[in-house]
DOPA-890383 format. One record per residue (C-alpha): residue in one letter; residue number from 1; x, y, z. Coordinates in pm, whole numbers, padded with zeros to 5 digits. Example, Ala and Ser with C-alpha at 12.3 -4.5 7.8 and 13.67 -1.06 7.14 Angstrom:
# DOPA-890383
{r "A",1,{01230,-00450,00780}}
{r "S",2,{01367,-00106,00714}}
//
This chain:
# DOPA-890383
{r "M",1,{05694,02561,-02288}}
{r "K",2,{05536,02262,-02453}}
{r "K",3,{05508,02083,-02114}}
{r "K",4,{05311,02371,-01966}}
{r "N",5,{05055,02368,-02251}}
{r "N",6,{05029,01991,-02223}}
{r "M",7,{04961,02026,-01849}}
{r "K",8,{04679,02274,-01916}}
{r "L",9,{04529,02036,-02172}}
{r "I",10,{04525,01754,-01917}}
{r "N",11,{04358,01973,-01656}}
{r "I",12,{04092,02087,-01902}}
{r "T",13,{04030,01727,-02005}}
{r "D",14,{03988,01624,-01641}}
{r "L",15,{03761,01919,-01581}}
{r "I",16,{03539,01817,-01873}}
{r "K",17,{03522,01459,-01740}}
{r "Y",18,{03417,01582,-01394}}
{r "F",19,{03158,01813,-01548}}
{r "F",20,{02997,01525,-01739}}
{r "I",21,{03000,01299,-01432}}
{r "I",22,{02827,01567,-01224}}
{r "F",23,{02582,01639,-01506}}
{r "I",24,{02487,01272,-01533}}
{r "C",25,{02441,01237,-01155}}
{r "L",26,{02218,01545,-01136}}
{r "N",27,{02016,01431,-01435}}
{r "I",28,{01953,01090,-01278}}
{r "N",29,{01837,01247,-00949}}
{r "N",30,{01609,01498,-01121}}
{r "H",31,{01456,01224,-01333}}
{r "A",32,{01364,01024,-01021}}
{r "L",33,{01208,01329,-00855}}
{r "A",34,{01013,01432,-01164}}
{r "N",35,{00849,01090,-01208}}
{r "P",36,{00710,00974,-00873}}
{r "K",37,{00552,00632,-00860}}
{r "K",38,{00184,00601,-00784}}
{r "I",39,{00089,00399,-00476}}
{r "V",40,{-00242,00221,-00505}}
{r "K",41,{-00420,00144,-00177}}
{r "N",42,{-00743,-00029,-00099}}
{r "V",43,{-00923,00208,00137}}
{r "I",44,{-01238,00096,00317}}
{r "C",45,{-01467,00359,00471}}
{r "K",46,{-01754,00300,00717}}
{r "E",47,{-01910,00472,01017}}
{r "K",48,{-01661,00494,01304}}
{r "N",49,{-01863,00279,01546}}
{r "I",50,{-01881,-00005,01289}}
{r "F",51,{-01503,00000,01241}}
{r "K",52,{-01430,00029,01612}}
{r "D",53,{-01659,-00264,01692}}
{r "F",54,{-01501,-00479,01417}}
{r "L",55,{-01142,-00400,01519}}
{r "E",56,{-01201,-00455,01891}}
{r "N",57,{-01428,-00762,01875}}
{r "N",58,{-01322,-00948,01559}}
{r "Q",59,{-00957,-00846,01519}}
{r "K",60,{-00887,-00808,01896}}
{r "E",61,{-00715,-00476,01822}}
{r "K",62,{-00715,-00201,02085}}
{r "L",63,{-00677,00173,02035}}
{r "T",64,{-00316,00249,02130}}
{r "W",65,{-00258,00597,01987}}
{r "F",66,{-00451,00882,01829}}
{r "G",67,{-00375,01230,01702}}
{r "L",68,{-00568,01530,01572}}
{r "S",69,{-00469,01674,01234}}
{r "E",70,{-00319,02022,01233}}
{r "D",71,{-00630,02178,01080}}
{r "G",72,{-00866,01976,01303}}
{r "S",73,{-01040,01808,01010}}
{r "S",74,{-00955,01449,01102}}
{r "I",75,{-00837,01216,01375}}
{r "T",76,{-00582,00944,01301}}
{r "E",77,{-00598,00634,01522}}
{r "L",78,{-00370,00335,01557}}
{r "Y",79,{-00525,00004,01666}}
{r "V",80,{-00293,-00283,01763}}
{r "S",81,{-00362,-00641,01871}}
{r "P",82,{-00140,-00737,02168}}
{r "S",83,{-00181,-01108,02090}}
{r "T",84,{-00114,-01109,01712}}
{r "N",85,{00073,-00777,01668}}
{r "N",86,{-00159,-00694,01376}}
{r "W",87,{-00233,-00323,01336}}
{r "T",88,{-00470,-00087,01156}}
{r "I",89,{-00463,00289,01099}}
{r "L",90,{-00801,00464,01083}}
{r "E",91,{-00860,00820,00973}}
{r "T",92,{-01190,00969,01088}}
{r "D",93,{-01339,01291,00955}}
{r "T",94,{-01563,01537,01139}}
{r "N",95,{-01875,01357,01010}}
{r "G",96,{-01781,01036,01191}}
{r "I",97,{-01677,00842,00878}}
{r "S",98,{-01364,00634,00930}}
{r "C",99,{-01138,00498,00659}}
{r "A",100,{-00889,00217,00713}}
{r "T",101,{-00595,00364,00523}}
{r "V",102,{-00338,00094,00598}}
{r "G",103,{-00287,-00213,00814}}
{r "G",104,{-00038,-00490,00865}}
{r "K",105,{00115,-00750,01090}}
{r "D",106,{00425,-00808,01301}}
{r "S",107,{00430,-00468,01468}}
{r "Q",108,{00681,-00385,01742}}
{r "K",109,{00645,-00143,02029}}
{r "L",110,{00938,00100,02035}}
{r "M",111,{00870,00302,02349}}
{r "N",112,{00683,00263,02675}}
{r "N",113,{00409,00504,02775}}
//
């Protein structure tokens, strides 16, 4: 009879260990979700024609993709330079003001049109 009680004690001890491991894992995940990090970006806004002229003539970037937002309030455009692989994303509102939200270098084309 003593063996049976000892076996139950071991199972309860294991169960408590598993509970604490799961509790710690869930607490770590919730902590990461509750405290997002802030991303700071330098955003430059100008009239669309000024940006387009600068990207095409100075940066040698060409418009390669664009899309309309779901609510129709903005157009997102991707400009890429075929010679340097530099790229810029512009977002343009309905008033014709464009903002360069992000840009970079060393882009790669993944699919052919």
